[in-house]
Wavefront OBJ file of the C-alpha trace (Angstrom):
o trace
v 0.000 0.000 0.000
v 1.226 3.473 -0.917
v 0.812 5.092 2.484
v 1.324 8.683 1.291
v -0.139 8.870 -2.219
v -0.630 12.640 -2.456
v 1.532 15.640 -3.183
v 1.043 19.010 -4.808
v -2.328 20.619 -5.511
v -5.266 18.474 -4.397
v -8.389 19.981 -5.921
v -11.877 20.052 -4.406
v -14.696 20.011 -6.974
v -18.031 21.627 -6.180
v -21.159 19.515 -6.026
v -23.566 21.059 -8.538
v -27.332 20.897 -8.154
v -30.072 21.447 -10.716
v -33.064 23.766 -10.338
v -34.866 21.095 -8.320
v -31.904 20.918 -5.889
v -30.946 17.446 -7.120
v -27.278 16.535 -7.588
v -26.262 16.992 -11.238
v -23.862 14.089 -11.829
v -23.105 14.825 -15.530
v -22.146 18.402 -14.639
v -20.120 17.147 -11.684
v -18.128 14.906 -14.009
v -17.376 17.922 -16.207
v -16.078 19.779 -13.135
v -13.818 16.872 -12.241
v -12.503 16.666 -15.812
v -11.626 20.375 -15.792
v -9.503 19.856 -12.696
v -7.702 16.790 -14.036
v -7.099 18.417 -17.426
v -5.697 21.515 -15.689
v -2.935 19.397 -14.170
v -4.096 19.109 -10.565
v -2.217 16.392 -8.690
v -5.232 14.870 -6.917
v -9.036 15.109 -6.774
v -10.908 15.261 -3.460
v -14.716 15.079 -3.691
v -17.096 15.395 -0.757
v -15.277 18.021 1.259
v -16.477 21.427 2.399
v -16.610 22.690 -1.197
v -18.659 19.637 -2.116
v -21.123 20.314 0.741
v -20.735 16.804 2.141
v -23.122 17.301 5.120
v -25.953 18.350 2.785
v -25.956 15.106 0.769
v -27.849 11.873 1.318
v -26.010 8.562 1.566
v -27.084 7.705 -1.968
v -25.844 11.040 -3.303
v -22.484 10.624 -1.597
v -22.110 7.225 -3.205
v -23.101 8.578 -6.626
v -20.528 11.390 -6.332
v -17.859 8.917 -5.219
v -18.481 6.641 -8.196
v -18.645 9.572 -10.614
v -15.308 10.902 -9.384
v -13.491 7.598 -9.685
v -14.996 6.876 -13.103
v -14.066 10.305 -14.462
v -10.564 10.418 -12.987
v -9.892 6.920 -14.334
v -6.642 6.479 -12.356
v -4.984 9.517 -13.957
v -4.407 11.053 -10.515
v -5.109 9.792 -6.973
v -8.526 10.369 -5.411
v -9.245 11.398 -1.826
v -12.880 10.820 -0.864
v -14.497 12.540 2.109
v -16.375 9.949 4.179
v -17.080 11.808 7.421
v -20.342 11.276 9.254
v -21.827 11.921 12.683
v -21.669 8.255 13.632
v -18.817 5.797 13.482
v -21.062 3.199 11.837
v -21.945 5.523 8.948
v -18.345 6.664 8.564
v -17.276 3.029 8.266
v -20.002 2.450 5.688
v -18.850 5.322 3.475
v -15.161 4.473 3.923
v -15.778 0.884 2.856
v -17.865 2.076 -0.089
v -15.086 4.442 -1.201
v -12.475 1.707 -0.962
v -14.600 -0.755 -2.918
v -15.281 1.891 -5.574
v -11.548 2.400 -6.060
v -10.645 5.484 -4.029
v -6.942 5.967 -3.357
v -7.585 7.199 0.191
v -10.292 8.661 2.408
v -10.439 11.815 4.501
v -12.200 11.974 7.868
v -13.065 14.909 10.110
v -14.585 14.184 13.558
v -18.134 15.414 12.998
v -20.308 15.555 16.098
v -23.178 17.430 17.690
v -21.624 16.802 21.120
v -18.021 17.810 21.640
v -15.967 14.630 21.508
v -13.228 13.716 23.958
v -9.785 12.712 22.732
v -10.540 9.130 23.684
v -13.758 9.133 21.652
v -11.958 10.590 18.651
v -9.206 7.966 18.817
v -11.741 5.152 19.083
v -13.711 6.613 16.168
v -10.708 6.705 13.833
v -9.430 3.342 15.024
v -12.776 1.697 14.344
v -12.878 3.050 10.786
v -9.235 2.229 10.110
v -9.755 -1.365 11.215
v -12.408 -1.841 8.524
v -10.488 -0.571 5.481
v -7.003 -1.043 4.041
v -6.493 2.224 2.126
v -4.784 5.242 3.747
v -6.669 7.767 5.853
v -6.119 11.518 5.976
v -7.101 13.055 9.310
v -8.788 16.413 8.751
v -8.368 19.001 11.501
v -10.661 21.992 10.990
v -12.118 23.362 14.239
v -14.035 26.073 12.355
v -16.333 23.440 10.849
v -16.082 20.520 13.260
v -15.930 22.428 16.531
v -13.012 20.214 17.601
v -9.372 21.288 17.484
v -7.249 18.170 17.522
v -4.026 18.983 19.336
v -0.625 17.909 17.992
v -0.479 15.405 20.857
v -3.790 13.876 19.750
v -2.707 13.821 16.111
v 0.455 12.018 17.136
v -1.672 9.364 18.850
v -3.869 8.988 15.778
v -0.803 8.423 13.618
v -0.060 5.313 15.637
v -3.051 3.719 13.899
v -1.392 1.877 10.973
v -3.215 3.274 7.933
v -3.555 6.829 9.238
v -0.637 8.415 7.426
v -1.727 11.949 6.509
v -2.963 15.083 8.257
v -4.850 17.977 6.705
v -4.280 21.001 8.913
v -6.822 23.808 8.579
v -6.566 25.738 11.832
v -4.957 28.673 10.032
v -2.020 28.547 12.441
v 1.252 28.199 10.568
v 3.103 27.606 13.828
v 1.010 24.457 14.244
v 2.375 23.274 10.910
v 5.953 23.935 11.939
v 5.314 22.068 15.182
v 3.873 19.085 13.308
v 6.881 18.851 11.048
v 9.358 19.313 13.889
v 7.609 16.918 16.256
v 6.430 14.233 13.874
v 9.321 14.309 11.423
v 9.576 13.786 7.699
v 7.866 10.394 7.729
v 4.464 11.998 8.307
v 2.723 13.868 5.507
v 0.735 16.968 6.333
v -1.321 19.069 3.969
v -2.439 22.662 4.083
v -6.178 23.294 4.125
v -5.973 27.024 4.855
v -5.830 28.827 1.503
v -4.346 32.150 2.680
v -1.430 30.199 4.227
v -0.468 28.427 0.996
v 3.074 29.787 0.769
v 3.757 29.671 4.513
v 2.530 26.082 4.682
v 4.852 24.949 1.914
v 7.697 26.705 3.729
v 6.741 24.735 6.840
v 7.080 21.481 4.934
v 3.554 20.734 3.713
v 3.420 17.878 1.208
v 0.493 19.434 -0.568
v -2.282 21.983 -0.683
v -5.933 20.930 -0.485
v -7.815 23.727 -2.225
v -11.003 24.735 -4.006
v -9.141 27.594 -5.690
v -8.054 25.186 -8.414
v -11.574 25.454 -9.834
v -10.767 29.063 -10.722
v -6.977 29.496 -10.962
v -5.355 26.059 -11.288
v -2.432 27.393 -13.295
v -1.413 29.756 -10.484
v -1.931 27.151 -7.747
v 0.217 24.606 -9.595
v 2.846 27.195 -10.523
v 3.223 28.108 -6.839
v 3.789 24.465 -5.923
v 6.295 24.056 -8.761
v 8.215 27.155 -7.671
v 8.476 25.790 -4.133
v 9.649 22.427 -5.446
v 12.281 24.183 -7.537
v 13.518 26.134 -4.532
v 12.684 29.469 -6.191
v 11.435 31.485 -3.231
v 11.326 34.752 -5.177
v 9.040 33.241 -7.810
v 6.947 31.484 -5.166
v 6.350 34.777 -3.362
v 5.448 36.518 -6.604
v 2.936 33.827 -7.513
v 1.437 33.765 -4.039
v 0.960 37.534 -3.905
v -0.842 37.374 -7.256
v -3.495 35.020 -5.892
v -3.711 35.835 -2.196
v -6.676 38.246 -2.503
v -8.710 35.556 -4.226
v -7.668 32.967 -1.643
v -8.837 35.257 1.150
v -12.109 36.029 -0.605
v -13.224 32.451 -1.205
v -12.601 31.579 2.441
v -14.331 34.682 3.808
v -17.425 34.331 1.619
v -17.773 30.556 1.752
v -16.230 28.061 -0.626
v -19.359 26.686 -2.380
v -20.797 30.167 -2.945
v -17.516 31.708 -4.064
v -16.431 28.910 -6.363
v -19.786 28.641 -8.125
v -19.913 32.427 -8.602
v -16.342 32.373 -9.886
v -17.106 29.604 -12.356
v -20.043 31.606 -13.707
v -17.806 34.642 -14.137
v -15.357 32.470 -16.066
v -18.120 31.236 -18.333
v -18.230 27.776 -16.777
v -21.456 26.206 -15.530
v -21.230 25.620 -11.788
v -24.742 24.467 -10.987
v -27.240 25.602 -8.388
v -27.318 25.361 -4.583
v -29.145 23.213 -2.080
v -30.987 25.204 0.572
v -30.207 26.797 2.914
v -27.122 27.870 0.920
v -27.756 30.777 -1.433
v -25.623 32.581 -4.051
v -23.361 35.527 -3.330
v -24.946 38.965 -3.385
v -24.523 41.163 -6.455
v -22.029 43.344 -4.571
v -20.013 40.264 -3.612
v -20.083 38.979 -7.189
v -18.843 42.362 -8.408
v -16.000 42.218 -5.876
v -15.095 38.705 -6.971
v -15.200 39.740 -10.626
v -12.734 42.534 -9.917
v -10.405 40.169 -8.055
v -10.568 37.572 -10.830
v -9.827 40.222 -13.442
v -6.727 41.209 -11.508
v -5.615 37.607 -11.062
v -6.232 36.600 -14.667
v -4.410 39.723 -15.832
v -1.475 38.655 -13.686
v -1.475 35.179 -15.234
v -1.261 36.545 -18.762
v 1.142 39.368 -17.912
l 1 2 3 4 5 6 7 8 9 10 11 12 13 14 15 16 17 18 19 20 21 22 23 24 25 26 27 28 29 30 31 32 33 34 35 36 37 38 39 40 41 42 43 44 45 46 47 48 49 50 51 52 53 54 55 56 57 58 59 60 61 62 63 64 65 66 67 68 69 70 71 72 73 74 75 76 77 78 79 80 81 82 83 84 85 86 87 88 89 90 91 92 93 94 95 96 97 98 99 100 101 102 103 104 105 106 107 108 109 110 111 112 113 114 115 116 117 118 119 120 121 122 123 124 125 126 127 128 129 130 131 132 133 134 135 136 137 138 139 140 141 142 143 144 145 146 147 148 149 150 151 152 153 154 155 156 157 158 159 160 161 162 163 164 165 166 167 168 169 170 171 172 173 174 175 176 177 178 179 180 181 182 183 184 185 186 187 188 189 190 191 192 193 194 195 196 197 198 199 200 201 202 203 204 205 206 207 208 209 210 211 212 213 214 215 216 217 218 219 220 221 222 223 224 225 226 227 228 229 230 231 232 233 234 235 236 237 238 239 240 241 242 243 244 245 246 247 248 249 250 251 252 253 254 255 256 257 258 259 260 261 262 263 264 265 266 267 268 269 270 271 272 273 274 275 276 277 278 279 280 281 282 283 284 285 286 287 288 289 290 291 292 293 294 295 296 297 298
């Protein structure tokens, strides 16, 4: 088993809906193809951008199958399988593995705040039922749980937990992870505005929805870091940082779908209660995209 199958820009496709708020699988496949064709290094459906909590079990399975069919082994796939219960998380993890996913990503979702012991038992139970690698997703803004470096270290003792996605927005946490856990552990940046700082801290990759809008800049930043060209990396990061801040501040599904529309790409509708950006927000995004796209062609 390839325990650390991801590096570079791992792209998060949106989940598009039709006017009846049903998942539009053909359009979703087009979104996935855009990301693969753009050169992204991995595809990660059913994350925050894909509005995982808003989907039924059947819809999650349909999106999983559609992703794996469309990617067709060209790049690795990282499927979000998180659920409120351990039983359901196991179900979706096993489904993803059987469908052909390269790895799964799990965030500890819960109505009640979980203890460290409960979190460890949750991950251990899922890991014992699958053989593909697991990426632990730490994002207290969405889960309400901030998994400490000490807890993450304990989770990494579970054999097929080999990757951490760190989304606290604290670059010092990333430095601590690398220093404490060493080079054998892969961690990934999930905080878009920290893209450059995270790579400097030793991140193996960048999990981002921005690749739906500016994949060429995202990939160029990663390449510059890999080439050791800090000057070029800074230049590329500064070109895109306003967009990275915007999509986080305004919400990834809303921002990405609005951005796709501005680029002339169909992004699909929303499932309530999510609604589109306001006209003022769309105008702001249009201005930012014009600046970014001008920078790409300059």
